[in-house]
C-alpha atoms as one frame of an Amber mdcrd trajectory, in Angstrom:
protein
 -12.778   9.026  43.426 -14.139   9.735  39.923 -11.165  11.986  39.209  -8.767
   9.203  40.168 -10.612   6.706  37.957 -10.428   8.942  34.892  -6.695   9.387
  35.370  -6.084   5.649  35.537  -8.200   5.068  32.413  -6.043   7.448  30.388
  -3.380   5.705  28.315  -0.787   7.295  26.074   0.706   4.832  23.642   4.266
   5.646  22.648   5.581   2.306  21.460   9.028   3.405  20.345   9.801   7.099
  20.749  12.815   8.307  18.764  14.542  11.657  18.680  15.899  12.805  15.317
  18.390  15.511  14.494  18.505  16.845  10.948  21.809  18.117   9.609  20.277
  19.846   6.570  18.828  23.256   7.429  15.144  23.534   6.665  14.489  19.779
   6.475  12.504  19.763   9.715  10.324  22.624   8.433   9.875  20.885   5.075
   8.727  17.722   6.889   6.307  19.735   9.018   4.925  21.565   5.965   4.376
  18.291   4.078   2.727  16.694   7.106   0.374  19.639   7.455  -0.462  19.563
   3.719  -1.299  15.864   3.910  -3.221  16.147   7.170  -0.770  13.984   9.110
   1.285  14.458  12.212   5.004  14.962  11.681   5.602  11.614  13.400   3.128
   9.773  11.147   4.671  11.233   8.000   8.220  10.525   9.182   7.254   6.922
   9.984   5.607   6.494   6.565   8.608   7.905   4.705  11.121   5.855   6.684
   9.090   2.681   6.195   8.754   3.294   2.457  12.432   4.210   2.137  13.519
   1.012   3.878  11.193  -1.058   1.698  12.563   0.568  -1.465  16.113  -0.138
  -0.261  15.228  -3.818   0.199  13.281  -4.015  -3.068  14.974  -2.100  -5.898
  12.547  -1.218  -8.660   9.694  -0.640  -6.197   8.426   2.883  -5.517   5.413
   4.226  -3.627   2.699   6.231  -5.348  -0.271   8.083  -3.927  -3.712   7.112
  -5.115  -7.369   7.118  -4.123  -6.803   4.156  -1.798  -3.652   5.627  -0.243
   0.008   5.089  -1.013   0.810   1.744  -2.590   3.964   0.015  -3.798   4.371
  -0.047  -7.564   6.972  -0.864 -10.143   9.048   2.160 -11.084   7.698   2.317
 -14.640   4.726   0.031 -14.292   1.613  -1.003 -12.438   1.099  -1.379  -8.719
   2.480  -4.541  -7.133  -0.981  -5.939  -6.361  -1.905  -5.737 -10.050   1.114
  -7.794 -11.098   0.541 -10.321  -8.314  -3.159 -10.571  -9.177  -2.106 -11.629
 -12.664   0.461 -14.114 -11.370  -1.294 -15.942  -8.570  -3.976 -18.477  -9.320
  -5.920 -18.612 -12.516  -5.861 -21.231 -15.205  -2.374 -20.523 -16.591   0.221
 -23.161 -15.663   2.635 -21.832 -12.998   5.658 -22.074 -15.305   3.941 -19.714
 -17.792   2.693 -17.081 -15.337   5.769 -14.853 -15.325   5.749 -14.678 -19.112
   2.004 -13.951 -19.096   2.556 -11.029 -16.707   5.418  -9.761 -18.832   3.150
  -9.833 -21.882   0.045  -8.496 -20.113   1.766  -5.493 -18.527   4.602  -5.062
 -21.027   7.187  -5.715 -18.307  10.694  -7.094 -18.202  11.356 -10.293 -16.249
  13.252  -8.209 -13.636  10.122  -6.120 -13.054   7.927  -9.160 -12.453  10.587
 -10.622 -10.159  10.768  -7.331  -8.218   6.995  -7.505  -7.649   7.290 -11.162
  -6.597  10.118 -10.394  -4.178   8.082  -7.583  -2.620   5.065  -9.890  -2.381
   7.157 -12.581  -0.690   8.015 -10.176   2.126   4.668  -8.377   2.373   2.260
 -11.168   1.402  -0.466 -10.328   3.925  -0.489  -6.673   2.902  -0.805  -7.417
  -0.833  -3.328 -10.200  -0.218  -5.370  -7.685   1.788  -5.517  -5.321  -1.197
  -6.505  -8.193  -3.502  -9.237  -9.283  -1.078 -10.531  -5.702  -0.884 -10.579
  -5.528  -4.674 -12.610  -8.755  -4.791 -15.013  -7.359  -2.194 -15.463  -4.110
  -4.128 -15.892  -6.003  -7.386 -18.647  -8.112  -5.818 -20.291  -4.997  -4.375
 -20.234  -3.175  -7.733 -21.632  -6.253  -9.474 -24.448  -6.396  -6.904 -25.209
  -2.703  -7.469 -25.214  -3.185 -11.249 -27.594  -6.125 -10.845 -29.922  -3.978
  -8.741 -29.827  -1.301 -11.438 -30.721  -3.843 -14.113 -33.588  -5.104 -11.924
 -34.923  -1.566 -11.528 -34.790  -0.981 -15.290 -36.584  -4.279 -15.952 -39.655
  -3.199 -14.003
């Protein structure tokens, strides 16, 4: 009976299996090599690249760059999207002046700021998540600095 129970508890999740055929010789091996180098499965890397490619198609001027916190969307010749949005949303600058402020702050063209805004409009929760994580880390680092100052004051 225990054997039967363990079999019924086993679940394989394959939400949307897809079979791909590559017309360019060597592309499959190149994908496998890159996946291995990045410590990902071929499927995970293919999904990441397809997702990023579709996003870049929908949002010209946006690229994806690797970084310490993983791959993030960024302006082609500029900062990451979350940085631009962090400078646009909220704050004490009147809404009608925020685009110009971002252009000045990051030395961007209006089209660049609008590209970041368009990306944010579609992926708001994702970008807001990065901004919230940044706030959390900022608070944590401030707390650690305060503890360091307390230790030195003893």
